All heavy atoms as TSV, in Angstrom:
chain	resi	resn	atom	element	x	y	z
A	1	MET	N	N	36.581	27.987	-46.076
A	1	MET	CA	C	36.662	26.595	-46.420
A	1	MET	C	C	36.354	25.818	-45.053
A	1	MET	O	O	36.942	26.142	-44.045
A	1	MET	CB	C	38.064	26.249	-46.905
A	1	MET	CG	C	38.173	24.860	-47.440
A	1	MET	SD	S	39.842	24.374	-48.003
A	1	MET	CE	C	40.103	25.367	-49.391
A	2	SER	N	N	35.526	24.814	-45.164
A	2	SER	CA	C	35.154	24.018	-43.909
A	2	SER	C	C	36.275	23.072	-43.573
A	2	SER	O	O	37.111	22.717	-44.404
A	2	SER	CB	C	33.877	23.300	-44.203
A	2	SER	OG	O	34.065	22.237	-45.094
A	3	LEU	N	N	36.306	22.698	-42.293
A	3	LEU	CA	C	37.343	21.773	-41.829
A	3	LEU	C	C	37.203	20.399	-42.480
A	3	LEU	O	O	38.236	19.725	-42.715
A	3	LEU	CB	C	37.244	21.654	-40.343
A	3	LEU	CG	C	37.659	22.896	-39.548
A	3	LEU	CD1	C	37.509	22.696	-38.064
A	3	LEU	CD2	C	39.064	23.358	-39.885
A	4	SER	N	N	35.977	19.988	-42.833
A	4	SER	CA	C	35.869	18.689	-43.496
A	4	SER	C	C	36.503	18.683	-44.902
A	4	SER	O	O	37.077	17.734	-45.339
A	4	SER	CB	C	34.437	18.217	-43.534
A	4	SER	OG	O	33.678	19.189	-44.295
A	5	LEU	N	N	36.363	19.840	-45.541
A	5	LEU	CA	C	36.982	19.961	-46.901
A	5	LEU	C	C	38.481	20.014	-46.776
A	5	LEU	O	O	39.205	19.401	-47.547
A	5	LEU	CB	C	36.496	21.223	-47.582
A	5	LEU	CG	C	36.662	21.275	-49.047
A	5	LEU	CD1	C	35.980	20.173	-49.736
A	5	LEU	CD2	C	36.083	22.583	-49.590
A	6	VAL	N	N	39.017	20.682	-45.777
A	6	VAL	CA	C	40.470	20.678	-45.518
A	6	VAL	C	C	40.951	19.236	-45.227
A	6	VAL	O	O	41.998	18.802	-45.741
A	6	VAL	CB	C	40.836	21.667	-44.387
A	6	VAL	CG1	C	42.280	21.520	-44.051
A	6	VAL	CG2	C	40.510	23.089	-44.803
A	7	GLY	N	N	40.204	18.552	-44.363
A	7	GLY	CA	C	40.529	17.140	-44.007
A	7	GLY	C	C	40.574	16.273	-45.232
A	7	GLY	O	O	41.431	15.359	-45.401
A	8	LEU	N	N	39.608	16.462	-46.171
A	8	LEU	CA	C	39.504	15.701	-47.371
A	8	LEU	C	C	40.735	15.969	-48.270
A	8	LEU	O	O	41.370	15.062	-48.772
A	8	LEU	CB	C	38.216	16.027	-48.120
A	8	LEU	CG	C	38.076	15.360	-49.560
A	8	LEU	CD1	C	37.977	13.889	-49.338
A	8	LEU	CD2	C	36.923	16.025	-50.231
A	9	ALA	N	N	41.141	17.235	-48.392
A	9	ALA	CA	C	42.294	17.644	-49.181
A	9	ALA	C	C	43.584	17.092	-48.545
A	9	ALA	O	O	44.467	16.484	-49.341
A	9	ALA	CB	C	42.389	19.150	-49.257
A	10	VAL	N	N	43.739	17.066	-47.291
A	10	VAL	CA	C	44.913	16.491	-46.682
A	10	VAL	C	C	44.928	14.997	-46.876
A	10	VAL	O	O	45.997	14.397	-47.158
A	10	VAL	CB	C	44.904	16.845	-45.167
A	10	VAL	CG1	C	45.963	16.048	-44.433
A	10	VAL	CG2	C	45.209	18.331	-44.967
A	11	GLY	N	N	43.823	14.336	-46.704
A	11	GLY	CA	C	43.774	12.930	-46.970
A	11	GLY	C	C	44.121	12.548	-48.378
A	11	GLY	O	O	44.825	11.536	-48.617
A	12	ILE	N	N	43.592	13.302	-49.333
A	12	ILE	CA	C	43.959	12.991	-50.766
A	12	ILE	C	C	45.441	13.198	-50.949
A	12	ILE	O	O	46.087	12.350	-51.649
A	12	ILE	CB	C	43.083	13.905	-51.626
A	12	ILE	CG1	C	41.643	13.417	-51.597
A	12	ILE	CG2	C	43.631	13.873	-53.048
A	12	ILE	CD1	C	40.684	14.311	-52.351
A	13	ALA	N	N	45.990	14.347	-50.408
A	13	ALA	CA	C	47.435	14.507	-50.605
A	13	ALA	C	C	48.280	13.408	-49.963
A	13	ALA	O	O	49.286	12.945	-50.575
A	13	ALA	CB	C	47.813	15.856	-49.979
A	14	LEU	N	N	47.904	12.958	-48.781
A	14	LEU	CA	C	48.652	11.849	-48.166
A	14	LEU	C	C	48.510	10.557	-48.913
A	14	LEU	O	O	49.448	9.767	-49.075
A	14	LEU	CB	C	48.182	11.699	-46.716
A	14	LEU	CG	C	48.623	12.769	-45.737
A	14	LEU	CD1	C	47.984	12.505	-44.371
A	14	LEU	CD2	C	50.157	12.834	-45.659
A	15	GLY	N	N	47.301	10.339	-49.476
A	15	GLY	CA	C	47.080	9.132	-50.264
A	15	GLY	C	C	47.961	9.133	-51.526
A	15	GLY	O	O	48.540	8.109	-51.870
A	16	PHE	N	N	47.946	10.244	-52.231
A	16	PHE	CA	C	48.855	10.317	-53.416
A	16	PHE	C	C	50.339	10.174	-53.046
A	16	PHE	O	O	51.075	9.453	-53.790
A	16	PHE	CB	C	48.644	11.657	-54.135
A	16	PHE	CG	C	47.497	11.666	-55.064
A	16	PHE	CD1	C	46.458	12.550	-54.870
A	16	PHE	CD2	C	47.404	10.799	-56.133
A	16	PHE	CE1	C	45.427	12.593	-55.769
A	16	PHE	CE2	C	46.346	10.774	-56.985
A	16	PHE	CZ	C	45.307	11.705	-56.788
A	17	ALA	N	N	50.753	10.788	-51.920
A	17	ALA	CA	C	52.155	10.718	-51.521
A	17	ALA	C	C	52.495	9.200	-51.179
A	17	ALA	O	O	53.535	8.722	-51.546
A	17	ALA	CB	C	52.426	11.586	-50.368
A	18	GLY	N	N	51.571	8.528	-50.494
A	18	GLY	CA	C	51.784	7.176	-50.149
A	18	GLY	C	C	51.817	6.189	-51.358
A	18	GLY	O	O	52.616	5.298	-51.454
A	19	TYR	N	N	50.954	6.480	-52.323
A	19	TYR	CA	C	50.802	5.623	-53.440
A	19	TYR	C	C	51.941	5.818	-54.407
A	19	TYR	O	O	52.533	4.785	-54.921
A	19	TYR	CB	C	49.462	5.859	-54.153
A	19	TYR	CG	C	49.195	4.977	-55.316
A	19	TYR	CD1	C	48.814	3.666	-55.132
A	19	TYR	CD2	C	49.395	5.373	-56.663
A	19	TYR	CE1	C	48.627	2.791	-56.240
A	19	TYR	CE2	C	49.159	4.601	-57.705
A	19	TYR	CZ	C	48.814	3.237	-57.490
A	19	TYR	OH	O	48.618	2.412	-58.560
A	20	PHE	N	N	52.293	7.059	-54.739
A	20	PHE	CA	C	53.344	7.292	-55.751
A	20	PHE	C	C	54.721	7.376	-55.167
A	20	PHE	O	O	55.698	7.100	-55.845
A	20	PHE	CB	C	53.009	8.566	-56.500
A	20	PHE	CG	C	51.845	8.540	-57.354
A	20	PHE	CD1	C	50.644	9.179	-57.063
A	20	PHE	CD2	C	51.808	7.674	-58.491
A	20	PHE	CE1	C	49.527	9.119	-57.850
A	20	PHE	CE2	C	50.680	7.599	-59.264
A	20	PHE	CZ	C	49.572	8.292	-58.947
A	21	GLY	N	N	54.907	7.731	-53.862
A	21	GLY	CA	C	56.213	7.912	-53.329
A	21	GLY	C	C	56.623	6.863	-52.274
A	21	GLY	O	O	57.729	6.885	-51.852
A	22	GLY	N	N	55.664	6.043	-51.882
A	22	GLY	CA	C	56.015	5.034	-50.894
A	22	GLY	C	C	55.769	5.615	-49.484
A	22	GLY	O	O	55.319	6.698	-49.243
A	23	PHE	N	N	56.143	4.742	-48.483
A	23	PHE	CA	C	55.938	5.115	-47.077
A	23	PHE	C	C	56.750	6.301	-46.667
A	23	PHE	O	O	56.319	7.157	-45.895
A	23	PHE	CB	C	56.264	3.914	-46.214
A	23	PHE	CG	C	55.937	4.123	-44.720
A	23	PHE	CD1	C	54.625	4.252	-44.326
A	23	PHE	CD2	C	57.002	4.274	-43.892
A	23	PHE	CE1	C	54.377	4.508	-42.963
A	23	PHE	CE2	C	56.674	4.562	-42.544
A	23	PHE	CZ	C	55.404	4.626	-42.107
A	24	GLY	N	N	58.022	6.398	-47.137
A	24	GLY	CA	C	58.887	7.551	-46.782
A	24	GLY	C	C	58.219	8.846	-47.244
A	24	GLY	O	O	58.214	9.858	-46.405
A	25	ALA	N	N	57.724	8.904	-48.396
A	25	ALA	CA	C	57.097	10.148	-48.910
A	25	ALA	C	C	55.830	10.462	-48.071
A	25	ALA	O	O	55.557	11.596	-47.775
A	25	ALA	CB	C	56.726	10.023	-50.363
A	26	PHE	N	N	55.108	9.407	-47.683
A	26	PHE	CA	C	53.925	9.609	-46.829
A	26	PHE	C	C	54.283	10.267	-45.479
A	26	PHE	O	O	53.628	11.127	-45.047
A	26	PHE	CB	C	53.264	8.236	-46.613
A	26	PHE	CG	C	52.094	8.291	-45.642
A	26	PHE	CD1	C	50.841	8.656	-46.084
A	26	PHE	CD2	C	52.285	7.927	-44.320
A	26	PHE	CE1	C	49.776	8.682	-45.220
A	26	PHE	CE2	C	51.216	7.973	-43.440
A	26	PHE	CZ	C	50.016	8.375	-43.885
A	27	VAL	N	N	55.316	9.730	-44.937
A	27	VAL	CA	C	55.792	10.295	-43.620
A	27	VAL	C	C	56.293	11.738	-43.734
A	27	VAL	O	O	55.963	12.598	-42.891
A	27	VAL	CB	C	56.873	9.393	-42.963
A	27	VAL	CG1	C	57.522	10.055	-41.818
A	27	VAL	CG2	C	56.318	7.995	-42.690
A	28	ILE	N	N	57.001	12.014	-44.774
A	28	ILE	CA	C	57.491	13.404	-45.049
A	28	ILE	C	C	56.365	14.349	-45.237
A	28	ILE	O	O	56.325	15.438	-44.653
A	28	ILE	CB	C	58.481	13.429	-46.238
A	28	ILE	CG1	C	59.792	12.721	-45.818
A	28	ILE	CG2	C	58.762	14.853	-46.638
A	28	ILE	CD1	C	60.725	12.506	-46.947
A	29	VAL	N	N	55.356	14.004	-46.071
A	29	VAL	CA	C	54.205	14.834	-46.272
A	29	VAL	C	C	53.389	15.032	-45.013
A	29	VAL	O	O	52.990	16.168	-44.706
A	29	VAL	CB	C	53.367	14.302	-47.433
A	29	VAL	CG1	C	52.036	14.987	-47.526
A	29	VAL	CG2	C	54.076	14.328	-48.759
A	30	ALA	N	N	53.249	13.972	-44.254
A	30	ALA	CA	C	52.467	14.119	-42.973
A	30	ALA	C	C	53.215	14.982	-41.983
A	30	ALA	O	O	52.565	15.870	-41.341
A	30	ALA	CB	C	52.249	12.730	-42.409
A	31	ALA	N	N	54.567	14.893	-41.900
A	31	ALA	CA	C	55.299	15.681	-40.912
A	31	ALA	C	C	55.301	17.168	-41.362
A	31	ALA	O	O	55.127	18.045	-40.521
A	31	ALA	CB	C	56.762	15.230	-40.863
A	32	LEU	N	N	55.509	17.436	-42.671
A	32	LEU	CA	C	55.490	18.835	-43.148
A	32	LEU	C	C	54.118	19.374	-42.989
A	32	LEU	O	O	53.925	20.606	-42.761
A	32	LEU	CB	C	55.924	18.850	-44.622
A	32	LEU	CG	C	57.488	18.559	-44.802
A	32	LEU	CD1	C	57.802	18.613	-46.256
A	32	LEU	CD2	C	58.335	19.559	-44.008
A	33	GLY	N	N	53.028	18.592	-43.165
A	33	GLY	CA	C	51.680	19.112	-42.978
A	33	GLY	C	C	51.472	19.448	-41.545
A	33	GLY	O	O	50.808	20.499	-41.244
A	34	LEU	N	N	51.927	18.695	-40.577
A	34	LEU	CA	C	51.788	19.012	-39.188
A	34	LEU	C	C	52.542	20.269	-38.847
A	34	LEU	O	O	52.012	21.160	-38.146
A	34	LEU	CB	C	52.270	17.898	-38.354
A	34	LEU	CG	C	52.241	18.080	-36.788
A	34	LEU	CD1	C	50.877	18.211	-36.379
A	34	LEU	CD2	C	52.960	16.911	-36.094
A	35	ILE	N	N	53.767	20.436	-39.343
A	35	ILE	CA	C	54.502	21.633	-39.085
A	35	ILE	C	C	53.804	22.822	-39.661
A	35	ILE	O	O	53.689	23.895	-38.993
A	35	ILE	CB	C	55.968	21.544	-39.695
A	35	ILE	CG1	C	56.764	20.481	-38.832
A	35	ILE	CG2	C	56.687	22.859	-39.663
A	35	ILE	CD1	C	58.061	20.097	-39.494
A	36	GLY	N	N	53.279	22.700	-40.912
A	36	GLY	CA	C	52.550	23.806	-41.529
A	36	GLY	C	C	51.330	24.152	-40.738
A	36	GLY	O	O	51.006	25.401	-40.554
A	37	CYS	N	N	50.622	23.205	-40.173
A	37	CYS	CA	C	49.439	23.421	-39.385
A	37	CYS	C	C	49.784	24.222	-38.085
A	37	CYS	O	O	49.127	25.131	-37.704
A	37	CYS	CB	C	48.726	22.111	-39.022
A	37	CYS	SG	S	47.320	22.226	-37.921
A	38	LEU	N	N	50.870	23.808	-37.422
A	38	LEU	CA	C	51.329	24.467	-36.207
A	38	LEU	C	C	51.715	25.906	-36.490
A	38	LEU	O	O	51.412	26.854	-35.746
A	38	LEU	CB	C	52.454	23.699	-35.513
A	38	LEU	CG	C	52.057	22.318	-34.949
A	38	LEU	CD1	C	53.298	21.589	-34.477
A	38	LEU	CD2	C	50.988	22.484	-33.856
A	39	VAL	N	N	52.437	26.099	-37.565
A	39	VAL	CA	C	52.873	27.482	-37.911
A	39	VAL	C	C	51.634	28.379	-38.241
A	39	VAL	O	O	51.567	29.490	-37.820
A	39	VAL	CB	C	53.883	27.439	-39.135
A	39	VAL	CG1	C	54.106	28.865	-39.699
A	39	VAL	CG2	C	55.166	26.809	-38.687
A	40	GLY	N	N	50.702	27.794	-38.959
A	40	GLY	CA	C	49.497	28.557	-39.300
A	40	GLY	C	C	48.637	28.907	-38.084
A	40	GLY	O	O	48.161	30.027	-37.966
A	41	ARG	N	N	48.551	27.966	-37.141
A	41	ARG	CA	C	47.828	28.268	-35.885
A	41	ARG	C	C	48.618	29.357	-35.111
A	41	ARG	O	O	47.928	30.182	-34.401
A	41	ARG	CB	C	47.625	27.018	-35.064
A	41	ARG	CG	C	46.637	26.091	-35.721
A	41	ARG	CD	C	46.223	24.992	-34.818
A	41	ARG	NE	N	45.524	25.600	-33.645
A	41	ARG	CZ	C	45.055	24.835	-32.660
A	41	ARG	NH1	N	45.245	23.487	-32.707
A	41	ARG	NH2	N	44.492	25.374	-31.614
A	42	TYR	N	N	49.913	29.284	-35.109
A	42	TYR	CA	C	50.698	30.293	-34.335
A	42	TYR	C	C	50.444	31.661	-34.996
A	42	TYR	O	O	50.317	32.626	-34.290
A	42	TYR	CB	C	52.163	29.892	-34.387
A	42	TYR	CG	C	53.043	30.988	-33.782
A	42	TYR	CD1	C	53.021	31.202	-32.407
A	42	TYR	CD2	C	53.850	31.771	-34.577
A	42	TYR	CE1	C	53.857	32.185	-31.836
A	42	TYR	CE2	C	54.671	32.749	-34.047
A	42	TYR	CZ	C	54.668	32.932	-32.669
A	42	TYR	OH	O	55.461	33.946	-32.165
A	43	LEU	N	N	50.510	31.744	-36.296
A	43	LEU	CA	C	50.328	33.047	-36.994
A	43	LEU	C	C	48.928	33.564	-36.790
A	43	LEU	O	O	48.768	34.791	-36.847
A	43	LEU	CB	C	50.695	32.933	-38.488
A	43	LEU	CG	C	52.198	32.614	-38.698
A	43	LEU	CD1	C	52.413	32.417	-40.245
A	43	LEU	CD2	C	53.059	33.766	-38.209
A	44	ASP	N	N	47.938	32.688	-36.712
A	44	ASP	CA	C	46.580	33.170	-36.456
A	44	ASP	C	C	46.363	33.568	-35.034
A	44	ASP	O	O	45.366	34.227	-34.696
A	44	ASP	CB	C	45.585	32.051	-36.742
A	44	ASP	CG	C	45.325	31.838	-38.232
A	44	ASP	OD1	O	45.669	32.758	-38.999
A	44	ASP	OD2	O	44.795	30.701	-38.610
A	45	GLY	N	N	47.309	33.220	-34.159
A	45	GLY	CA	C	47.194	33.604	-32.742
A	45	GLY	C	C	46.435	32.547	-31.930
A	45	GLY	O	O	46.064	32.820	-30.743
A	46	ASP	N	N	46.209	31.390	-32.478
A	46	ASP	CA	C	45.454	30.346	-31.766
A	46	ASP	C	C	46.387	29.389	-30.943
A	46	ASP	O	O	45.919	28.547	-30.249
A	46	ASP	CB	C	44.699	29.442	-32.778
A	46	ASP	CG	C	43.558	30.251	-33.410
A	46	ASP	OD1	O	43.156	31.219	-32.789
A	46	ASP	OD2	O	43.178	29.841	-34.537
A	47	LEU	N	N	47.676	29.563	-31.098
A	47	LEU	CA	C	48.629	28.598	-30.424
A	47	LEU	C	C	49.702	29.470	-29.711
A	47	LEU	O	O	50.307	30.351	-30.254
A	47	LEU	CB	C	49.284	27.730	-31.538
A	47	LEU	CG	C	50.266	26.733	-30.985
A	47	LEU	CD1	C	49.590	25.609	-30.170
A	47	LEU	CD2	C	50.950	26.106	-32.203
A	48	ASP	N	N	49.984	29.085	-28.484
A	48	ASP	CA	C	51.034	29.660	-27.744
A	48	ASP	C	C	52.171	28.672	-27.687
A	48	ASP	O	O	51.970	27.541	-27.292
A	48	ASP	CB	C	50.541	29.970	-26.299
A	48	ASP	CG	C	51.631	30.630	-25.494
A	48	ASP	OD1	O	52.514	31.265	-26.046
A	48	ASP	OD2	O	51.508	30.571	-24.226
A	49	PRO	N	N	53.425	29.020	-28.125
A	49	PRO	CA	C	54.516	28.053	-28.146
A	49	PRO	C	C	54.794	27.516	-26.792
A	49	PRO	O	O	55.240	26.340	-26.626
A	49	PRO	CB	C	55.673	28.877	-28.648
A	49	PRO	CG	C	55.097	30.033	-29.337
A	49	PRO	CD	C	53.807	30.319	-28.701
A	50	GLY	N	N	54.555	28.242	-25.699
A	50	GLY	CA	C	54.764	27.706	-24.361
A	50	GLY	C	C	53.890	26.514	-24.058
A	50	GLY	O	O	54.244	25.679	-23.201
A	51	ASP	N	N	52.697	26.410	-24.657
A	51	ASP	CA	C	51.846	25.282	-24.445
A	51	ASP	C	C	52.455	24.002	-24.910
A	51	ASP	O	O	52.166	22.892	-24.329
A	51	ASP	CB	C	50.510	25.532	-25.159
A	51	ASP	CG	C	49.640	26.638	-24.579
A	51	ASP	OD1	O	49.965	26.998	-23.394
A	51	ASP	OD2	O	48.772	27.103	-25.222
A	52	LEU	N	N	53.283	24.030	-25.936
A	52	LEU	CA	C	53.879	22.830	-26.407
A	52	LEU	C	C	55.119	22.407	-25.637
A	52	LEU	O	O	55.460	21.274	-25.558
A	52	LEU	CB	C	54.318	23.071	-27.901
A	52	LEU	CG	C	53.199	23.387	-28.875
A	52	LEU	CD1	C	53.830	23.615	-30.235
A	52	LEU	CD2	C	52.304	22.189	-28.958
A	53	LEU	N	N	55.735	23.380	-24.987
A	53	LEU	CA	C	56.980	23.123	-24.248
A	53	LEU	C	C	56.808	22.934	-22.748
A	53	LEU	O	O	57.709	22.372	-22.171
A	53	LEU	CB	C	57.998	24.296	-24.529
A	53	LEU	CG	C	58.305	24.558	-26.002
A	53	LEU	CD1	C	59.187	25.745	-26.089
A	53	LEU	CD2	C	58.990	23.318	-26.627
A	54	ARG	N	N	55.710	23.422	-22.216
A	54	ARG	CA	C	55.473	23.338	-20.798
A	54	ARG	C	C	55.023	21.935	-20.409
A	54	ARG	O	O	54.077	21.400	-21.050
A	54	ARG	CB	C	54.377	24.403	-20.495
A	54	ARG	CG	C	54.219	24.688	-19.057
A	54	ARG	CD	C	53.256	25.826	-18.790
A	54	ARG	NE	N	53.598	26.951	-19.630
A	54	ARG	CZ	C	52.716	27.555	-20.410
A	54	ARG	NH1	N	51.489	27.160	-20.565
A	54	ARG	NH2	N	53.146	28.657	-21.103
A	55	PRO	N	N	55.616	21.340	-19.413
A	55	PRO	CA	C	55.171	19.981	-18.988
A	55	PRO	C	C	53.781	20.099	-18.269
A	55	PRO	O	O	53.490	21.082	-17.591
A	55	PRO	CB	C	56.258	19.555	-18.013
A	55	PRO	CG	C	56.866	20.797	-17.474
A	55	PRO	CD	C	56.780	21.806	-18.607
A	56	ARG	N	N	52.980	19.112	-18.478
A	56	ARG	CA	C	51.676	19.102	-17.847
A	56	ARG	C	C	51.797	18.502	-16.495
A	56	ARG	O	O	52.658	17.675	-16.205
A	56	ARG	CB	C	50.698	18.227	-18.708
A	56	ARG	CG	C	50.446	18.836	-20.033
A	56	ARG	CD	C	49.489	18.086	-20.788
A	56	ARG	NE	N	49.245	18.733	-22.058
A	56	ARG	CZ	C	48.279	18.438	-22.856
A	56	ARG	NH1	N	47.372	17.513	-22.483
A	56	ARG	NH2	N	48.169	19.033	-24.002
A	57	GLY	N	N	50.863	18.877	-15.573
A	57	GLY	CA	C	50.847	18.314	-14.263
A	57	GLY	C	C	50.402	16.879	-14.279
A	57	GLY	O	O	49.872	16.344	-15.255
A	58	ARG	N	N	50.645	16.214	-13.185
A	58	ARG	CA	C	50.254	14.823	-12.999
A	58	ARG	C	C	48.906	14.610	-12.280
A	58	ARG	O	O	48.770	13.680	-11.598
A	58	ARG	CB	C	51.361	14.000	-12.343
A	58	ARG	CG	C	52.654	14.063	-13.079
A	58	ARG	CD	C	53.678	13.248	-12.292
A	58	ARG	NE	N	54.992	13.431	-12.910
A	58	ARG	CZ	C	55.594	12.420	-13.503
A	58	ARG	NH1	N	55.044	11.287	-13.578
A	58	ARG	NH2	N	56.749	12.634	-14.044
A	59	GLY	N	N	48.017	15.568	-12.507
A	59	GLY	CA	C	46.725	15.417	-11.854
A	59	GLY	C	C	46.584	16.219	-10.573
A	59	GLY	O	O	45.546	16.339	-10.038
A	60	ARG	N	N	47.713	16.723	-10.014
A	60	ARG	CA	C	47.720	17.496	-8.882
A	60	ARG	C	C	48.296	18.853	-9.113
A	60	ARG	O	O	49.228	19.025	-9.922
A	60	ARG	CB	C	48.505	16.862	-7.681
A	60	ARG	CG	C	47.823	15.671	-7.166
A	60	ARG	CD	C	48.600	14.996	-6.142
A	60	ARG	NE	N	49.536	15.745	-5.346
A	60	ARG	CZ	C	50.265	15.316	-4.366
A	60	ARG	NH1	N	50.184	14.045	-3.991
A	60	ARG	NH2	N	51.081	16.040	-3.803
A	61	ASP	N	N	47.806	19.862	-8.466
A	61	ASP	CA	C	48.318	21.169	-8.579
A	61	ASP	C	C	49.514	21.342	-7.581
A	61	ASP	O	O	49.329	21.139	-6.409
A	61	ASP	CB	C	47.275	22.224	-8.279
A	61	ASP	CG	C	47.749	23.659	-8.588
A	61	ASP	OD1	O	48.729	23.763	-9.277
A	61	ASP	OD2	O	47.003	24.596	-8.202
A	62	ASP	N	N	50.710	21.640	-8.075
A	62	ASP	CA	C	51.878	21.705	-7.294
A	62	ASP	C	C	51.821	22.866	-6.325
A	62	ASP	O	O	52.459	22.838	-5.290
A	62	ASP	CB	C	53.187	21.832	-8.136
A	62	ASP	CG	C	53.399	20.496	-8.917
A	62	ASP	OD1	O	52.945	19.456	-8.422
A	62	ASP	OD2	O	54.085	20.566	-9.971
A	63	ARG	N	N	51.029	23.913	-6.630
A	63	ARG	CA	C	50.982	25.091	-5.805
A	63	ARG	C	C	50.128	24.770	-4.538
A	63	ARG	O	O	50.209	25.502	-3.566
A	63	ARG	CB	C	50.363	26.262	-6.572
A	63	ARG	CG	C	51.306	26.714	-7.679
A	63	ARG	CD	C	50.668	27.770	-8.408
A	63	ARG	NE	N	49.562	27.122	-9.193
A	63	ARG	CZ	C	48.719	27.733	-9.978
A	63	ARG	NH1	N	48.778	29.030	-10.093
A	63	ARG	NH2	N	47.796	27.085	-10.649
A	64	SER	N	N	49.345	23.670	-4.495
A	64	SER	CA	C	48.484	23.463	-3.387
A	64	SER	C	C	49.220	22.767	-2.260
A	64	SER	O	O	48.674	22.562	-1.230
A	64	SER	CB	C	47.267	22.694	-3.806
A	64	SER	OG	O	47.657	21.368	-4.311
A	65	ARG	N	N	50.420	22.269	-2.480
A	65	ARG	CA	C	51.188	21.510	-1.470
A	65	ARG	C	C	51.701	22.468	-0.458
A	65	ARG	O	O	52.152	23.575	-0.784
A	65	ARG	CB	C	52.313	20.747	-2.054
A	65	ARG	CG	C	51.893	19.553	-2.875
A	65	ARG	CD	C	53.041	18.726	-3.230
A	65	ARG	NE	N	53.754	19.362	-4.356
A	65	ARG	CZ	C	54.946	19.102	-4.770
A	65	ARG	NH1	N	55.632	18.203	-4.178
A	65	ARG	NH2	N	55.455	19.766	-5.861
A	66	PRO	N	N	51.625	22.103	0.851
A	66	PRO	CA	C	52.249	22.995	1.889
A	66	PRO	C	C	53.772	22.948	1.762
A	66	PRO	O	O	54.365	21.952	1.379
A	66	PRO	CB	C	51.787	22.376	3.185
A	66	PRO	CG	C	51.346	20.981	2.817
A	66	PRO	CD	C	51.021	20.963	1.389
A	67	ARG	N	N	54.346	24.091	2.082
A	67	ARG	CA	C	55.816	24.184	1.979
A	67	ARG	C	C	56.477	24.041	3.307
A	67	ARG	O	O	56.134	24.364	4.346
A	67	ARG	CB	C	56.165	25.504	1.374
A	67	ARG	CG	C	55.737	25.593	-0.052
A	67	ARG	CD	C	56.115	26.897	-0.611
A	67	ARG	NE	N	55.611	26.892	-2.002
A	67	ARG	CZ	C	56.189	27.402	-3.005
A	67	ARG	NH1	N	57.359	27.940	-2.927
A	67	ARG	NH2	N	55.547	27.400	-4.183
């Protein structure tokens, strides 16, 4: 299945949730979809949990500073 088709299905699901369930249902469906996407990427091996928890640098490499 192509990514554009997956995006279309997600958009339709969010549209139905927003129309029939209101904004609260829209937010719940979007949050659960994001969680499902992250779990799927983790199970496929495309996502390392440390990447989400590790702070990013501020543009400088801390190891390059003299001690």
